[in-house]
C-alpha positions in Angstrom: -39.2 46.1 16.1 -41.6 43.2 16.3 -41.4 42.7 12.5 -37.6 42.5 12.7 -37.6 39.9 15.4 -40.2 37.9 13.5 -38.1 38.1 10.3 -34.9 37.0 12.1 -36.8 34.2 13.7 -38.1 33.0 10.4 -34.6 33.1 8.9 -33.2 31.2 11.9 -35.8 28.5 11.7 -35.3 28.3 7.9 -31.6 27.9 8.3 -32.0 25.2 11.0 -34.5 23.3 8.8 -32.3 23.6 5.8 -29.2 22.4 7.7 -31.2 19.5 9.2 -32.7 18.5 5.9 -29.3 18.7 4.2 -27.7 16.5 6.8 -30.6 14.0 6.6 -30.4 13.8 2.8 -26.6 13.6 2.8 -26.1 11.1 5.6 -29.3 9.0 5.6 -31.4 9.3 2.4 -28.7 9.5 -0.3 -25.2 9.1 1.3 -22.2 9.0 -1.0 -21.2 5.5 -1.9 -17.8 4.8 -3.4 -17.8 1.7 -5.5 -15.2 0.5 -8.1 -12.9 3.2 -7.0 -9.6 3.2 -8.9 -6.6 2.2 -6.6 -4.6 5.0 -8.2 -6.9 7.5 -6.3 -6.0 6.1 -2.9 -4.1 8.1 -0.3 -0.8 6.6 1.0 -2.2 4.8 4.1 -5.0 3.2 2.0 -2.5 2.4 -0.7 -0.5 0.4 1.9 -3.7 -1.3 3.0 -4.4 -2.2 -0.6 -0.9 -3.7 -0.9 -1.6 -5.9 2.1 -4.8 -7.0 0.5 -2.9 -7.8 -2.7 -0.5 -9.9 -0.7 -3.3 -11.7 1.1 -5.1 -12.4 -2.2 -1.9 -13.7 -3.6 -1.4 -16.0 -0.6 -4.8 -17.5 -1.2 -4.9 -17.9 -5.0 -1.2 -17.9 -6.0 -2.0 -15.9 -9.2 1.2 -14.0 -9.8 0.0 -12.4 -13.0 -3.1 -11.0 -11.2 -0.9 -9.8 -8.2 1.5 -8.1 -10.6 -1.3 -6.3 -12.4 -2.9 -5.2 -9.0 0.5 -3.7 -7.9 0.7 -1.8 -11.2 -2.7 -0.2 -10.5 -1.3 1.7 -7.6 -0.2 4.5 -9.9 3.2 5.1 -8.4 6.3 5.9 -10.4 7.9 2.4 -10.0 5.3 0.0 -8.5 7.7 -2.8 -7.8 10.2 -0.5 -6.1 7.3 1.0 -4.0 6.2 -2.5 -3.0 9.7 -3.5 -2.0 10.2 -0.3 0.0 6.8 -0.8 1.7 7.7 -4.5 2.5 11.0 -3.5 4.0 9.5 -0.7 6.0 6.8 -3.0 7.3 9.5 -5.5 8.4 11.7 -2.9 10.0 8.7 -1.5 11.9 8.1 -4.9 13.3 4.5 -5.0 12.4 2.2 -8.0 12.1 4.3 -11.2 11.5 1.8 -12.7 9.1 1.5 -9.5 7.1 5.3 -9.3 6.9 5.5 -12.9 5.5 2.7 -12.3 3.0 4.4 -9.1 1.7 7.8 -10.8 1.6 6.4 -13.8 -0.3 4.7 -11.5 -2.8 7.8 -9.4 -3.2 10.1 -12.4 -3.6 7.9 -14.1 -6.1 7.8 -10.8 -8.1 11.6 -11.1 -8.2 12.3 -8.3 -5.7 15.2 -8.8 -3.4 16.4 -7.2 -0.2 18.4 -8.6 2.8 15.5 -7.6 5.1 13.0 -9.9 3.4 15.2 -12.9 3.0 14.3 -14.4 6.4 10.6 -14.2 5.6 10.9 -16.0 2.3 11.0 -19.5 3.8 8.2 -21.9 2.7 7.3 -22.6 6.4 4.7 -20.4 8.0 6.8 -20.2 11.1 
C-alpha cells in the first residue's frame, strides 16, 4: 500500500512539474510570436481593424496604389465590395466619426459609391 501511495505521489509531482515547465517554456521562455502574418489569415474582426489601419495609412500618405494593394490582401471574394460594405456598416452603426471619415475617403478615392458615404466625402475634417 505504501508503494502505491509513493508511486501515485511521484506521478502527481511529475505531472505538476511537467505542466509547470511546459507553461513556463510556452509563456515565458519561448512564447509564440507572430510576425509578418498574411492579412488573408485574419479573422473578420481583425480584418476590419486592418481595414481601419489601411484607411489611416492612406490618410497620412495618400498613396492610393498602396492602399488598393493592401485592400486586395484581405483575401475576400470582392475586396472593394467588402470595403464598401464595411464602410457603410461602420457609418450606419454610428461608430467613431474620424474612422467613418477615413473609411469613406478611402472608399471614395477607390471609386466606390454609396449614399451613406457621400456626407463623409467632404474635404473638410468637420
